[in-house]
C-alpha positions in Angstrom: 11.9 -12.7 -54.7 12.8 -16.0 -54.4 13.3 -18.6 -57.6 13.3 -22.2 -56.9 14.8 -24.7 -59.3 12.3 -27.6 -59.3 13.8 -29.6 -62.0 16.4 -29.6 -64.7 16.4 -32.0 -67.5 19.2 -33.0 -69.7 21.1 -30.1 -68.0 24.7 -31.3 -67.4 25.2 -32.0 -63.5 28.1 -30.0 -63.3 26.7 -26.9 -64.6 25.7 -23.8 -63.1 22.5 -22.0 -63.3 23.2 -18.0 -64.2 20.0 -15.8 -63.3 20.0 -12.3 -63.9 17.2 -9.7 -62.6 17.9 -6.2 -63.5 21.3 -5.6 -62.5 21.9 -8.3 -60.2 23.0 -11.6 -61.2 22.9 -14.5 -58.9 23.9 -18.3 -59.5 23.5 -21.9 -58.3 24.9 -25.2 -59.2 22.2 -27.3 -61.0 23.2 -30.7 -59.1 22.2 -28.9 -55.8 19.3 -27.1 -56.8 18.2 -24.6 -54.0 16.7 -21.3 -53.9 18.0 -17.8 -55.0 17.1 -14.8 -53.5 16.9 -11.4 -55.2 16.2 -8.1 -53.8 12.7 -6.8 -54.4 12.1 -4.0 -57.0 14.4 -5.5 -59.4 11.9 -6.7 -62.5 11.4 -3.9 -64.9 10.1 -5.0 -67.6 9.4 -8.5 -66.2 11.8 -10.5 -67.9 14.7 -12.8 -66.3 18.0 -13.9 -68.4 18.9 -17.1 -67.5 22.2 -18.6 -68.7 23.6 -22.3 -68.4 27.2 -22.2 -67.9 29.9 -25.2 -68.3 32.8 -25.5 -66.0 36.5 -25.3 -67.8 38.9 -25.0 -65.0 39.0 -23.6 -61.4 41.9 -22.1 -59.2 42.5 -20.4 -55.9 43.7 -17.2 -54.9 45.2 -16.9 -51.7 44.9 -13.4 -50.2 47.7 -11.9 -48.8 48.8 -9.0 -46.6 49.7 -6.0 -48.0 48.9 -7.4 -51.5 46.4 -5.8 -53.6 47.5 -7.7 -57.3 47.3 -11.1 -57.9 47.9 -13.6 -61.0 45.2 -16.5 -61.0 46.2 -19.3 -63.1 44.1 -21.9 -64.5 45.4 -25.2 -66.7 45.2 -23.5 -69.7 45.2 -19.6 -69.2 45.7 -17.4 -66.6 44.3 -13.5 -65.8 45.8 -11.0 -63.5 43.7 -9.2 -61.3 43.6 -5.9 -58.5 41.7 -6.2 -55.4 40.7 -2.9 -53.6 38.3 -2.0 -50.7 38.2 -3.5 -47.2 38.9 -6.9 -47.2 40.4 -8.9 -44.3 43.9 -9.7 -46.3 44.6 -6.0 -47.3 44.3 -4.7 -43.6 47.9 -5.0 -42.3 50.7 -3.1 -44.6 53.9 -5.0 -46.1 55.7 -6.2 -42.6 59.1 -4.0 -42.8 62.4 -6.1 -42.6 63.4 -6.4 -38.7 67.2 -6.9 -37.6 67.6 -10.2 -36.2 68.6 -9.3 -33.1 65.2 -7.5 -32.3 62.9 -10.3 -33.6 63.6 -11.8 -30.1 62.1 -8.7 -28.4 58.7 -9.5 -29.8 56.4 -12.4 -28.4 56.0 -15.4 -30.8 52.2 -14.8 -30.5 52.2 -11.0 -30.7 54.7 -11.6 -33.9 52.3 -14.0 -35.5 49.6 -11.5 -35.3 51.0 -8.4 -36.3 51.9 -10.1 -39.7 48.6 -12.3 -40.0 50.9 -15.3 -40.9 48.7 -17.6 -39.1 45.8 -16.8 -41.3 48.1 -16.8 -44.8 49.3 -19.8 -43.8 45.9 -21.4 -43.2 44.3 -19.7 -46.0 47.3 -21.4 -48.1 47.3 -25.1 -46.9 43.5 -24.9 -47.2 44.3 -24.1 -51.2 46.8 -26.7 -51.3 44.4 -29.4 -50.1 41.6 -28.3 -52.5 43.4 -28.7 -55.6 46.0 -31.2 -54.4 49.0 -30.2 -56.8 51.5 -32.6 -57.8 54.5 -29.9 -57.4 53.3 -28.8 -53.9 56.3 -26.5 -53.0 55.9 -24.9 -55.9 52.8 -24.2 -55.9 53.1 -23.0 -52.5 55.8 -20.7 -53.4 53.6 -19.4 -56.7 50.8 -18.3 -53.8 53.7 -16.6 -51.5 54.5 -14.5 -54.6 50.5 -13.8 -55.2 50.8 -15.8 -58.5 54.0 -14.1 -59.8 57.7 -15.3 -60.0 60.3 -13.3 -59.2 60.7 -10.0 -61.3 57.9 -11.3 -63.4 56.5 -8.0 -64.8 53.0 -7.3 -64.0 50.0 -5.8 -65.5 49.5 -2.0 -65.3 46.8 -0.8 -62.5 44.0 0.6 -63.3 44.0 4.5 -63.6 42.2 6.1 -60.8 39.2 8.6 -61.9 39.0 11.6 -60.8 35.4 12.1 -59.0 34.7 8.4 -58.7 32.7 7.4 -55.9 34.6 5.4 -53.2 33.7 1.8 -52.4 30.7 1.3 -49.7 32.2 0.5 -46.3 33.0 -3.5 -45.6 32.8 -3.4 -49.9 35.7 -5.1 -52.0 36.2 -4.8 -55.5 38.1 -7.4 -58.0 39.0 -6.2 -61.2 40.3 -8.0 -64.1 43.4 -6.3 -65.4 44.7 -8.8 -67.6 44.3 -12.1 -69.5 45.9 -15.2 -71.5 44.5 -17.9 -73.0 41.1 -17.6 -72.1 38.6 -17.2 -75.2 37.1 -13.4 -75.1 33.6 -14.9 -74.8 34.9 -16.5 -71.4 33.1 -16.1 -68.3 34.8 -15.7 -64.7 32.9 -16.7 -61.5 34.5 -15.7 -58.3 33.4 -17.0 -55.1 34.2 -16.0 -51.5 32.2 -18.0 -48.7 28.8 -18.3 -49.6 28.8 -15.3 -52.4 29.7 -15.9 -55.9 29.8 -13.3 -58.8 30.5 -13.4 -62.2 31.7 -10.9 -64.8 33.0 -11.8 -68.8 36.5 -12.1 -69.0 37.0 -10.1 -72.3 35.2 -6.7 -71.1 37.2 -6.0 -67.8 34.8 -6.1 -65.9 34.9 -5.4 -62.0 33.0 -7.8 -59.3 32.1 -6.6 -56.0 31.9 -8.5 -52.6 30.7 -7.7 -48.9 33.9 -8.1 -46.6 35.9 -11.2 -46.8 36.6 -12.9 -43.7 39.6 -14.9 -42.9 37.7 -17.9 -43.2 36.8 -17.4 -46.4 40.3 -17.0 -47.4 41.2 -18.3 -50.6 38.9 -17.3 -52.9 37.6 -19.8 -56.0 37.8 -18.9 -59.3 35.7 -20.7 -62.3 36.4 -20.1 -65.5 33.0 -21.1 -67.4 31.6 -20.9 -70.8 28.2 -20.3 -71.8 26.2 -23.8 -72.9 22.9 -22.3 -73.6 20.4 -19.6 -72.9 17.3 -18.2 -72.6 14.6 -15.6 -71.4 11.6 -15.9 -69.1 9.2 -13.4 -69.1 6.9 -13.3 -65.6 3.6 -13.5 -66.0 3.0 -12.4 -62.2 5.2 -12.1 -59.3 4.8 -15.7 -58.3 4.1 -18.7 -60.2 6.0 -22.1 -61.5 7.4 -22.1 -65.2 8.9 -24.5 -67.4 11.9 -23.1 -69.6 13.4 -24.2 -73.0 17.1 -23.9 -73.4 18.6 -23.1 -76.8 22.2 -22.7 -77.8 24.5 -22.6 -80.2 24.4 -26.3 -81.3 20.6 -26.8 -81.5 20.8 -30.7 -81.5 22.7 -31.0 -78.7 20.3 -28.6 -76.8 16.9 -29.3 -77.5 15.9 -31.1 -74.7 17.6 -29.0 -72.3 14.9 -27.3 -70.0 14.3 -26.5 -66.4 11.2 -25.8 -64.0 11.2 -23.0 -62.0 9.1 -21.9 -59.3 9.0 -17.8 -58.3 7.6 -16.4 -55.0 7.5 -12.6 -54.1 9.1 -11.7 -50.9 10.2 -8.5 -49.4 13.8 -7.6 -49.2 15.9 -5.5 -47.0 19.3 -6.3 -49.2 20.8 -3.6 -51.5 21.9 -5.2 -54.7 25.4 -5.7 -55.6 25.6 -4.8 -59.4 28.4 -6.0 -61.4 29.2 -3.6 -64.1 31.6 -2.8 -67.1 34.7 -0.8 -66.8 37.7 -0.8 -68.3 38.6 -2.9 -71.6 40.7 -5.9 -70.9 44.2 -6.1 -71.7 45.9 -9.2 -74.0 49.0 -10.2 -72.2 52.1 -10.3 -74.9 
């Protein structure tokens, strides 16, 4: 199934249209329009849940070789996440301490490749250019420490569940371990390359991605809030629809609407589901 945003009326240009069909959710920036593709056979009762989300803040997470836990810092809040599965930045082990006399035994190129230094530094510079912090060296040092300062206590990792299914190959999973400063109804949207997934910050969700290549590092995190929402009941597999939104402030959202075109089409892609996992901790 393909869903095309034809027009948005009174929708904020920086807002994100989030559409859920069955167990799969897809997103698109309202200003960019475009087409969203869903796997076939997800419709169930033929209802689409469509949310309009407003950005509160954004930041980047630079994946580091040998690291599986990160702290992601927004302007007014922070979260801690655990990375599991087959991701480009976790393929190598943490470099062991080499005696100074042995460093010269390795060629420079071989040394850099062994510890994936060039990939990490390139991703770090990419994040610097995107965010342009004023305290640039403090910013870079924070990412070198995976978001943590020296000696900072980390949130406990997720407990392994006996009998749980292993992650599919070429898949990574980001699990929210803890948060501070975010409202319980906040939404965390994560983008790696062209793939975007989201989870409610207050419910301890896990988010699954296809394998992340070095070119897709760093990963972008958006902190969002729900502006308004509506449900669309499809009368047929294809057609054009106009959807009126409603929200907490009815007067502010009375004119918000969008026009959509939906076309049925066969897709072989398997759905990547966002599912509830463990409750989220509040950091002290």
